[in-house]
KESE-483417 format. One record per residue: residue number from 0; chain; y negated, x, z of N, C-alpha, C in turn. Coordinates in steps of 0.02 Angstrom, whole numbers. Each point is the difference from the previous one (the first is absolute). Example, Ala and Ser with C-alpha at 12.3 -4.5 7.8 and 13.67 -1.06 7.14 Angstrom:
2
ATOM   i ch    n.y    n.x    n.z   ca.y   ca.x   ca.z    c.y    c.x    c.z
ATOM   0  A    284    660    390    -59    -45      0    -60     45      0
ATOM   1  A    -53    -18    -36    -59     42      3    -55    -39     37
END
This chain:
80
ATOM   i ch    n.y    n.x    n.z   ca.y   ca.x   ca.z    c.y    c.x    c.z
ATOM   0  A    540    906     42    -25    -63    -26    -72     11    -25
ATOM   1  A    -16    -24    -60    -67     10    -27    -52    -43     37
ATOM   2  A    -60     25      2    -54    -38     33    -29    -50    -50
ATOM   3  A    -30    -53     26    -31    -51    -41    -71     21    -16
ATOM   4  A    -15      9    -63    -67     22    -21    -45    -57    -22
ATOM   5  A     29    -58    -17    -40    -56    -23     37    -66     14
ATOM   6  A    -37    -54      0     26    -67      9    -23    -42    -60
ATOM   7  A     45    -39    -28    -17    -43    -56    -29    -66     28
ATOM   8  A    -61    -17    -22    -30    -64     20    -17    -39    -63
ATOM   9  A     -5    -66      8    -16    -43    -56    -48    -55     22
ATOM  10  A    -38    -27    -48    -47    -53     14     35    -67     -8
ATOM  11  A     -9    -46     46     32    -65     -4    -34    -46    -51
ATOM  12  A    -62     16    -20    -35    -41    -48     10     23    -72
ATOM  13  A    -16     64    -14      1     23    -69     62     42    -16
ATOM  14  A     38     22     50     60     39    -12    -12     75     -9
ATOM  15  A    -61     24     10    -16     71     -6     43     40     49
ATOM  16  A     29     56    -23     42     42     42    -33     68      8
ATOM  17  A      5     27     60    -29     65     16     48     38     47
ATOM  18  A     -5     66     -2     35     43     47    -54     32     44
ATOM  19  A      6     -9     66    -49     30     46     37     33     58
ATOM  20  A    -36     39     38     29     35     58     20    -50     54
ATOM  21  A     56     12     34     22    -46     53    -51     -9     56
ATOM  22  A    -41     51     12    -50     -6     53    -52    -53    -15
ATOM  23  A    -11    -15    -64    -49    -51    -19     29    -70      2
ATOM  24  A     67     -6     -2     33    -65     -1     18    -24     70
ATOM  25  A     24     46     41     24    -18     67    -44     31     53
ATOM  26  A     -8    -36     55    -36     27     58     46     -2     60
ATOM  27  A     -7     48     44     42      6     58    -29    -42     57
ATOM  28  A     41    -43     28    -21    -41     58     37     25     61
ATOM  29  A    -33     -3     57     29     22     63     -6    -55     53
ATOM  30  A     54    -10     37     -1    -45     57     39     35     55
ATOM  31  A    -37     29     46     32     40     51     30     63    -31
ATOM  32  A     66      7      7     33     58    -30     32    -17    -67
ATOM  33  A     -1    -63    -19     29    -20    -64    -49     10    -57
ATOM  34  A     26     24    -56    -41      9    -60     35    -32    -59
ATOM  35  A    -37    -32    -44     29    -27    -61    -54      0    -54
ATOM  36  A     23     -4    -62    -48     -2    -56    -10    -72    -21
ATOM  37  A    -61    -14    -23    -18    -66    -23    -40      7    -64
ATOM  38  A     14    -41    -51    -38      6    -63    -73    -20      9
ATOM  39  A    -43     36    -35    -72    -17      0    -15    -52    -53
ATOM  40  A    -55    -35      9    -23    -48    -51    -40     39    -51
ATOM  41  A     27      6    -61    -33     36    -53    -23    -49    -54
ATOM  42  A    -56     16    -31    -29    -42    -52     11     33    -68
ATOM  43  A     13    -39    -51     11     26    -68    -63     38    -22
ATOM  44  A      9     60    -29    -58     40    -21    -33    -24    -65
ATOM  45  A     31    -48    -35    -30    -26    -61    -58    -46     18
ATOM  46  A    -60     12    -25    -59    -39     21      5    -75    -16
ATOM  47  A     33    -18    -54      5    -71    -17     54    -37     38
ATOM  48  A     45     35     33     57    -33     33    -12     -9     75
ATOM  49  A     -4     55     37     -9      0     73     56    -38     36
ATOM  50  A     61      4    -26     58    -32     32     26     42     57
ATOM  51  A     55    -21     30     30     35     56     55     47    -24
ATOM  52  A     -2     61     23     51     50    -18     54      2     54
ATOM  53  A     62     -1    -22     58      4     45     44     57    -21
ATOM  54  A     38     28     48     47     53    -18     62    -32    -31
ATOM  55  A     25     31    -53     59    -25    -34     61     15     44
ATOM  56  A     48    -46      2     60     13     40     40     59    -28
ATOM  57  A     26     41     45     40     56    -21     72    -22    -14
ATOM  58  A     37     41    -35     69    -16    -17     41     -9     64
ATOM  59  A     33    -57      7     41    -14     58    -37    -29     59
ATOM  60  A    -66     -8     -5    -39    -28     54      9    -76      2
ATOM  61  A     14    -29     59      7    -72      4    -66    -35    -15
ATOM  62  A      3    -55    -36    -61    -34    -21    -19    -58     45
ATOM  63  A     45    -22     43    -13    -60     40     -6     15     75
ATOM  64  A    -29     57     17     -6     20     71    -44    -48     38
ATOM  65  A    -53    -26    -30    -47    -44     35     34    -64     23
ATOM  66  A     52    -22    -35     35    -61     18     56     14     51
ATOM  67  A      9     63     19     52     16     48     69      6    -31
ATOM  68  A      4     10    -65     64      4    -35      9     72    -25
ATOM  69  A     56     31     16     13     68    -21     68      1    -35
ATOM  70  A      0     -3    -67     64      0    -35     34     68      5
ATOM  71  A     63      0     17     37     63      3     72    -12    -21
ATOM  72  A     30     52    -27     69     -6    -22     47      3     60
ATOM  73  A     62    -20    -10     48     -3     55     16     70     26
ATOM  74  A     -3     52    -43     14     67     24    -57     30     41
ATOM  75  A    -59    -32      0    -57     24     39    -13    -43     61
ATOM  76  A     39    -52     11    -11    -44     58      9     35     66
ATOM  77  A     42     51      2     13     35     63    -63     35     26
ATOM  78  A    -48     13    -44    -62     34     22    -50    -48     32
ATOM  79  A     10    -64     -8    -48    -50     26      5     -7     75
END
């Protein structure tokens, strides 16, 4: 499996798109022995914008996770 060399991010205000290293987008959080990644708050690099940069959803990534909804096909329900 190939390694991820970059993450696509976009500005919510001006729509500027950039590719940056995953280490700059996500930070590792620890609670006891559990570890998970959390996105960092990034600011748009354009001086006139200064909007919020978010990572673009990857192909197949669920978009409504924050609402507790995970759409899945019937052939993948057995994995839930």
